[in-house]
C-alpha positions as CSV (number, residue, x, y, z in Angstrom):
1,M,23.5,3.8,15.0
2,K,26.7,2.7,16.7
3,K,29.9,4.2,15.4
4,I,32.2,1.8,13.5
5,K,35.7,2.4,14.7
6,K,39.1,1.5,13.4
7,V,38.0,-1.6,11.4
8,L,35.5,0.3,9.4
9,S,37.9,3.1,8.7
10,A,40.2,0.5,7.2
11,V,37.4,-0.9,5.1
12,L,36.2,2.4,3.8
13,A,39.8,3.3,2.8
14,A,40.0,0.2,0.6
15,T,39.1,0.1,-3.0
16,M,36.6,-2.6,-4.1
17,V,37.1,-4.0,-7.6
18,M,33.8,-5.1,-9.0
19,S,33.4,-7.7,-11.7
20,L,30.2,-9.1,-13.0
21,V,31.9,-12.1,-14.6
22,A,33.5,-14.8,-12.3
23,C,37.3,-14.8,-12.6
24,S,37.7,-18.2,-10.9
25,S,37.4,-21.5,-12.6
26,E,34.7,-23.9,-11.4
27,A,37.3,-25.9,-9.6
28,E,38.7,-22.8,-7.9
29,A,35.2,-21.6,-6.8
30,E,34.5,-25.1,-5.3
31,K,37.8,-25.0,-3.5
32,E,37.1,-21.5,-2.1
33,A,33.6,-22.6,-1.0
34,E,34.9,-25.4,1.1
35,T,38.2,-24.2,2.5
36,T,39.2,-21.5,4.9
37,A,40.8,-18.3,3.7
38,S,42.9,-16.3,6.1
39,E,45.0,-13.3,5.6
40,A,46.5,-11.3,8.4
41,T,47.3,-7.6,8.2
42,E,49.6,-5.6,10.4
43,T,47.9,-4.7,13.7
44,E,48.1,-1.6,15.8
45,G,46.6,-1.5,19.3
46,A,44.4,-3.8,21.2
47,E,41.3,-3.3,19.1
48,Q,42.9,-4.7,15.9
49,T,44.5,-7.5,17.9
50,A,41.1,-8.5,19.3
51,A,39.6,-8.4,15.8
52,S,42.2,-10.8,14.4
53,D,40.9,-13.4,16.8
54,V,37.4,-13.3,15.2
55,K,36.4,-16.0,12.7
56,V,33.5,-15.3,10.3
57,G,31.5,-17.8,8.2
58,F,29.5,-16.7,5.1
59,I,26.6,-18.5,3.4
60,F,25.8,-17.4,-0.1
61,L,22.7,-18.5,-2.2
62,H,24.8,-18.7,-5.4
63,D,28.4,-18.0,-6.3
64,E,30.4,-15.4,-8.2
65,N,28.2,-15.9,-11.4
66,S,25.3,-14.2,-9.6
67,T,25.7,-10.4,-9.4
68,Y,23.8,-10.4,-6.1
69,D,26.1,-12.9,-4.5
70,L,29.2,-11.5,-6.0
71,N,28.4,-8.2,-4.4
72,F,28.3,-9.9,-1.0
73,I,31.4,-11.9,-1.7
74,N,33.4,-8.8,-2.6
75,G,32.2,-7.0,0.5
76,A,33.0,-9.9,2.8
77,T,36.5,-10.4,1.3
78,E,37.2,-6.7,1.6
79,A,36.1,-6.4,5.2
80,C,37.7,-9.5,6.5
81,K,41.0,-8.8,4.9
82,A,41.0,-5.2,6.2
83,A,40.3,-6.5,9.7
84,G,42.8,-9.3,9.5
85,V,40.3,-12.0,10.4
86,E,39.9,-15.6,9.3
87,Y,36.8,-16.4,7.2
88,M,35.0,-19.2,5.4
89,F,32.7,-19.2,2.4
90,K,29.9,-21.6,1.6
91,T,28.4,-21.0,-1.9
92,N,25.4,-22.3,-3.7
93,I,23.4,-22.9,-0.5
94,P,19.7,-23.2,-1.3
95,E,16.9,-21.6,0.8
96,G,16.2,-24.9,2.6
97,Q,17.6,-27.3,5.2
98,E,20.9,-27.0,3.5
99,C,21.3,-23.6,5.0
100,Y,20.8,-24.9,8.5
101,E,23.3,-27.6,7.9
102,A,25.8,-25.0,6.5
103,A,25.3,-22.7,9.4
104,C,25.9,-25.5,11.9
105,E,29.0,-26.6,10.1
106,L,30.4,-23.1,10.2
107,A,29.6,-22.8,13.9
108,D,31.2,-26.2,14.6
109,A,34.3,-25.0,12.6
110,G,34.8,-22.2,15.2
111,C,33.1,-19.3,13.5
112,D,32.1,-16.5,16.0
113,I,29.8,-14.9,13.4
114,V,27.7,-16.7,10.7
115,F,26.2,-14.6,8.0
116,A,23.7,-15.6,5.3
117,D,22.7,-13.4,2.3
118,S,19.3,-14.5,1.0
119,F,15.7,-13.9,2.2
120,G,14.7,-17.6,2.3
121,H,17.7,-18.5,4.5
122,E,16.1,-16.8,7.5
123,D,14.2,-19.6,9.2
124,Y,17.2,-21.9,9.0
125,M,19.5,-19.3,10.4
126,I,17.1,-18.8,13.3
127,E,17.0,-22.5,13.9
128,A,20.8,-22.6,14.1
129,A,21.0,-19.5,16.3
130,K,18.8,-21.3,18.9
131,E,21.2,-24.2,18.8
132,Y,24.4,-22.2,19.1
133,P,23.7,-19.3,21.5
134,E,27.4,-18.4,21.8
135,V,27.6,-17.6,18.0
136,Q,26.3,-14.4,16.4
137,F,24.0,-15.1,13.4
138,C,23.5,-12.2,11.0
139,H,21.2,-12.2,8.0
140,A,20.6,-9.8,5.1
141,T,17.0,-9.0,4.0
142,G,15.3,-10.8,6.8
143,T,12.3,-9.6,8.7
144,K,12.1,-11.6,12.0
145,A,15.0,-10.6,14.2
146,H,12.9,-7.9,16.0
147,T,10.1,-10.4,16.8
148,E,12.2,-13.5,17.6
149,N,14.0,-11.7,20.4
150,L,17.2,-13.7,20.2
151,S,20.2,-11.9,21.5
152,N,22.4,-13.7,18.9
153,Y,20.2,-13.3,15.8
154,H,20.3,-10.1,13.8
155,N,18.9,-8.6,10.5
156,A,20.6,-6.1,8.3
157,F,19.6,-4.1,5.2
158,A,20.3,-0.6,3.7
159,T,18.3,2.3,2.3
160,I,18.9,1.0,-1.2
161,Y,15.6,2.6,-2.2
162,E,17.5,5.9,-2.1
163,G,20.1,4.4,-4.5
164,R,17.3,3.1,-6.7
165,Y,15.7,6.6,-6.7
166,L,19.0,8.2,-7.8
167,A,19.5,5.6,-10.5
168,G,15.9,6.4,-11.6
169,I,16.9,10.1,-12.0
170,A,19.6,8.9,-14.4
171,A,16.8,7.0,-16.3
172,G,14.6,10.0,-16.4
173,M,17.4,12.2,-17.7
174,K,17.9,9.6,-20.5
175,L,14.2,9.7,-21.4
176,N,14.4,13.5,-21.6
177,E,17.4,13.3,-23.9
178,M,15.6,10.8,-26.1
179,I,12.6,13.2,-26.3
180,A,14.9,16.1,-27.1
181,N,16.6,14.1,-29.9
182,G,13.3,13.1,-31.5
183,E,13.8,9.4,-30.8
184,I,10.6,9.2,-28.8
185,T,7.7,11.4,-27.8
186,E,6.5,12.3,-24.3
187,D,3.8,9.7,-24.5
188,Q,6.3,7.0,-25.3
189,T,8.3,7.3,-22.1
190,K,7.5,3.8,-20.9
191,I,10.1,2.1,-18.7
192,G,10.3,-1.7,-18.4
193,Y,11.5,-3.5,-15.2
194,V,12.4,-7.1,-14.7
195,G,11.7,-8.3,-11.2
196,A,12.2,-11.6,-9.4
197,Y,9.2,-11.8,-7.1
198,T,6.3,-9.8,-5.9
199,Y,8.0,-9.3,-2.5
200,A,8.0,-5.9,-0.7
201,E,11.8,-5.7,-1.4
202,V,11.2,-5.8,-5.1
203,I,8.1,-3.5,-4.9
204,S,10.1,-1.0,-2.9
205,G,12.9,-1.1,-5.5
206,Y,10.9,-0.7,-8.6
207,T,8.7,2.0,-7.1
208,S,11.6,4.1,-5.8
209,F,13.3,3.8,-9.2
210,F,10.1,4.9,-11.0
211,L,9.6,7.8,-8.6
212,G,13.2,8.9,-9.3
213,A,12.6,8.7,-13.1
214,R,9.3,10.6,-12.8
215,S,10.9,13.3,-10.7
216,V,12.7,14.6,-13.8
217,C,10.5,13.1,-16.5
218,P,6.8,13.5,-15.4
219,S,5.3,11.6,-18.3
220,A,7.2,8.4,-17.5
221,T,5.2,5.2,-16.9
222,M,6.4,1.7,-16.1
223,E,5.7,-2.0,-16.8
224,V,7.0,-4.6,-14.5
225,T,7.4,-8.3,-15.3
226,F,8.4,-11.1,-12.8
227,T,10.4,-14.2,-13.4
228,G,9.8,-16.2,-10.2
229,S,13.5,-16.6,-9.6
230,W,16.3,-14.5,-8.2
231,Y,18.7,-15.9,-10.8
232,D,17.4,-17.2,-14.1
233,E,19.3,-15.8,-17.1
234,T,16.9,-17.2,-19.7
235,A,13.8,-16.0,-17.9
236,E,15.3,-12.6,-17.3
237,K,16.3,-12.2,-20.9
238,E,12.9,-13.3,-22.1
239,G,11.3,-10.9,-19.7
240,A,13.4,-8.0,-21.0
241,N,12.6,-8.9,-24.6
242,K,8.9,-9.0,-23.8
243,L,9.0,-5.5,-22.3
244,I,11.0,-4.2,-25.3
245,E,8.5,-5.7,-27.7
246,D,5.7,-4.1,-25.7
247,G,7.2,-0.6,-26.3
248,C,9.4,-0.1,-23.3
249,V,12.2,2.3,-24.3
250,L,14.5,1.9,-21.3
251,L,14.9,-1.0,-18.8
252,S,16.0,-1.8,-15.3
253,Q,15.9,-4.9,-13.1
254,H,15.9,-6.5,-9.7
255,A,17.2,-9.9,-10.7
256,D,20.7,-11.3,-10.6
257,S,21.9,-12.4,-14.0
258,M,23.1,-10.6,-17.1
259,G,20.0,-11.7,-18.9
260,A,18.2,-8.3,-19.0
261,P,21.3,-6.1,-19.6
262,T,22.5,-8.3,-22.5
263,A,19.0,-8.3,-24.1
264,C,19.1,-4.5,-23.9
265,E,22.5,-4.3,-25.5
266,K,21.4,-6.5,-28.3
267,A,18.3,-4.4,-28.9
268,G,20.0,-1.1,-28.4
269,V,17.8,-0.1,-25.4
270,P,19.3,1.9,-22.6
271,D,19.6,0.0,-19.3
272,V,20.0,0.7,-15.6
273,S,21.5,-2.4,-14.0
274,Y,21.8,-3.5,-10.4
275,N,24.6,-4.7,-8.1
276,G,27.4,-3.5,-10.4
277,S,28.4,-1.9,-13.6
278,T,27.7,-3.7,-16.9
279,A,29.7,-1.2,-18.9
280,S,32.2,-3.8,-20.1
281,A,29.6,-6.2,-21.4
282,C,27.0,-3.6,-22.5
283,P,29.1,-0.5,-23.5
284,N,26.4,1.0,-25.7
285,T,23.4,0.8,-23.4
286,F,24.7,1.0,-19.8
287,I,23.6,4.1,-17.9
288,V,24.3,3.4,-14.2
289,S,23.9,0.9,-11.4
290,S,23.0,1.1,-7.7
291,R,24.0,-1.4,-5.1
292,I,24.4,-2.0,-1.4
293,D,28.1,-2.0,-0.3
294,W,28.1,-4.7,2.5
295,A,31.7,-4.1,3.6
296,P,30.6,-1.4,6.2
297,Y,28.2,-3.9,7.8
298,F,30.7,-6.7,7.9
299,A,33.3,-4.3,9.5
300,Y,30.7,-3.3,12.1
301,I,29.8,-6.9,13.2
302,I,33.5,-7.9,13.3
303,D,34.2,-4.9,15.5
304,S,31.2,-5.6,17.7
305,V,32.2,-9.2,18.4
306,A,35.9,-8.3,18.8
307,N,35.1,-5.7,21.4
308,G,32.2,-7.3,23.2
309,K,29.6,-4.9,21.9
310,A,26.0,-5.7,21.1
311,I,25.0,-6.0,17.4
312,D,21.9,-4.1,16.4
313,T,18.8,-6.3,16.1
314,D,18.1,-4.4,12.8
315,W,21.0,-2.5,11.3
316,V,20.3,0.0,8.5
317,G,23.1,1.2,6.2
318,T,22.7,4.5,4.4
319,L,24.2,6.8,1.8
320,E,26.2,8.5,4.6
321,T,27.6,5.3,6.0
322,G,28.8,4.3,2.5
323,S,26.4,1.4,2.3
324,V,24.3,2.7,-0.6
325,V,26.4,3.5,-3.7
326,L,26.2,4.2,-7.4
327,T,28.7,3.1,-10.1
328,D,30.3,5.6,-12.4
329,L,28.0,6.7,-15.2
330,G,28.2,4.8,-18.4
331,D,28.6,6.3,-21.9
332,A,24.8,6.0,-22.5
333,A,24.0,8.5,-19.6
334,A,22.5,11.8,-20.6
335,E,24.4,15.1,-20.2
336,G,23.7,16.7,-16.9
337,T,22.9,13.4,-15.1
338,A,25.8,13.6,-12.6
339,D,24.6,17.1,-11.4
340,A,21.0,16.0,-11.1
341,I,22.0,13.0,-9.0
342,A,24.3,15.0,-6.8
343,E,21.6,17.6,-6.1
344,A,19.1,14.9,-5.1
345,E,21.6,13.1,-2.9
346,K,22.4,16.3,-1.1
347,A,18.7,16.9,-0.4
348,M,18.4,13.3,0.8
349,N,21.3,13.7,3.2
350,A,19.8,17.0,4.4
351,G,16.4,15.4,5.1
352,T,14.6,17.6,2.6
353,L,13.9,14.9,0.0
354,H,12.1,11.7,1.0
355,V,11.8,9.0,-1.7
356,F,8.3,8.0,-0.8
357,D,6.9,11.5,-0.2
358,T,3.2,10.9,-0.4
359,T,2.6,14.1,-2.4
360,T,4.6,12.6,-5.3
361,F,2.3,9.6,-6.0
362,T,-1.2,8.3,-5.7
363,V,-2.9,5.0,-5.1
364,N,-6.1,4.5,-7.0
365,G,-6.2,8.2,-7.6
366,E,-5.9,9.2,-3.9
367,T,-3.0,10.7,-1.9
368,L,-2.3,8.6,1.2
369,T,-2.3,10.1,4.7
370,S,-2.1,6.9,6.6
371,Y,-1.0,3.3,5.9
372,M,-0.6,0.3,8.1
373,A,2.2,-2.0,6.9
374,D,3.1,-5.6,7.8
375,V,6.3,-4.9,9.7
376,D,5.9,-7.6,12.4
377,T,5.7,-10.3,9.7
378,D,3.3,-13.2,10.3
379,A,2.0,-16.0,8.1
380,D,-1.0,-13.9,7.0
381,Y,1.0,-10.7,6.4
382,T,-1.2,-8.8,8.8
383,A,-0.9,-5.0,8.7
384,D,0.3,-3.9,12.1
385,T,2.3,-0.6,12.0
386,E,1.5,2.9,10.9
387,V,4.4,3.9,8.6
388,I,3.4,7.2,7.1
389,T,4.9,10.0,9.2
390,D,5.5,13.6,8.4
391,G,4.0,13.2,4.9
392,Y,6.2,10.3,3.7
393,F,6.2,6.5,3.9
394,A,9.1,5.7,6.3
395,E,10.8,2.7,4.7
396,S,13.6,0.5,6.1
397,G,14.0,2.4,9.3
398,S,15.8,1.1,12.4
399,E,12.8,2.2,14.4
400,F,10.7,-0.4,12.6
401,R,12.8,-3.0,10.8
402,S,15.7,-2.9,8.4
403,A,14.2,-5.0,5.5
404,P,11.7,-3.2,3.2
405,Y,8.0,-3.4,3.8
406,F,6.8,-1.0,1.1
407,D,4.1,-2.9,-0.7
408,L,1.9,-0.2,-2.2
409,Q,0.9,-0.5,-5.9
410,I,1.0,3.2,-7.0
411,D,-0.6,4.7,-10.1
412,G,1.6,4.8,-13.2
413,I,3.0,1.3,-12.8
414,S,1.4,-1.8,-14.5
415,L,2.3,-5.3,-13.3
416,L,2.6,-8.4,-15.5
417,D,3.0,-12.0,-14.5
418,T,2.1,-11.5,-10.9
419,A,1.8,-15.2,-10.1
420,Y,5.2,-14.9,-8.4
């Protein structure tokens, strides 16, 4: 991993203010989406001066009302302001030809870097990258950079499965507290999870969360329902209510609205959210949230372009780079949760704890010693790479690709509505 110099140091020193509710009016959001924002900072030395000449364009699937996109928007704003670079936002860009058109518009507007934040944007970003070889195109959650072999197209992700695992520990601690208080019995420790699609990214997320919960509450089981959309507040709320009615006593999610957390708050069911704290809206049920902090990546690509350095084909952020973070614990968290999380994080950083340790789960009753995953993605999702090494499933590694490819269905997790 290349070291991020001065620009990243400035970013990591900044404090990000997260909000799950858009503060701008619709008119202001539209204005921001179509106009250029530029804010220079004092510069020291040639490196910062070079960075100030960089212009970055961002493509977002939704706007500030989506917790997923808001997380990217905040990271982009923080990194660009810290580096003193000019930047442009395009919001509510669908996963279709509109993305290609937006990418071309940003390139034509003089952007040196164009970034898109959603999985379905990838093919259109690749198309634009071929047309504008002098522009660097960067894409989150994508899978094709390492097989496209374009010098100006790059994928990025982070080891968010580690953050999910730590959040799962918080969930497991809460289950244990509920058992100790006589609210539930050990055979009632069923977790519910609202997911968007049956993609590897979602599978990796809910599985790592479950393994974290079960590491401290061995009796835990899980039910997962899918909505078929990254952002559908009604479907997410309905999915959460269905899980609650089916006996799930704690919920989490991989979907982008407040549908599931607000359903939990209304029902009085503890909740682990994603991409930011829901403490203000759900004070009685919020436990913790994990998220990827994208500011370090944005600082890295700005620094790379400013100083003529190559951008990694697949960049992977980690706990140690500050790319995987947890919010402060909510009032619903169990006593001792902070210590349990800190102990696990220390072990992760030391390399003694691996989230997908094959001794901690089974598939159809068997412990895996080998697994071929679809890392070099093709239309048929053909398995092509051995990913179990040293007794664990090596997920999101720069030696393979940055985006998740964990697609195992492990014992203890039941899936509902898998048409998506």
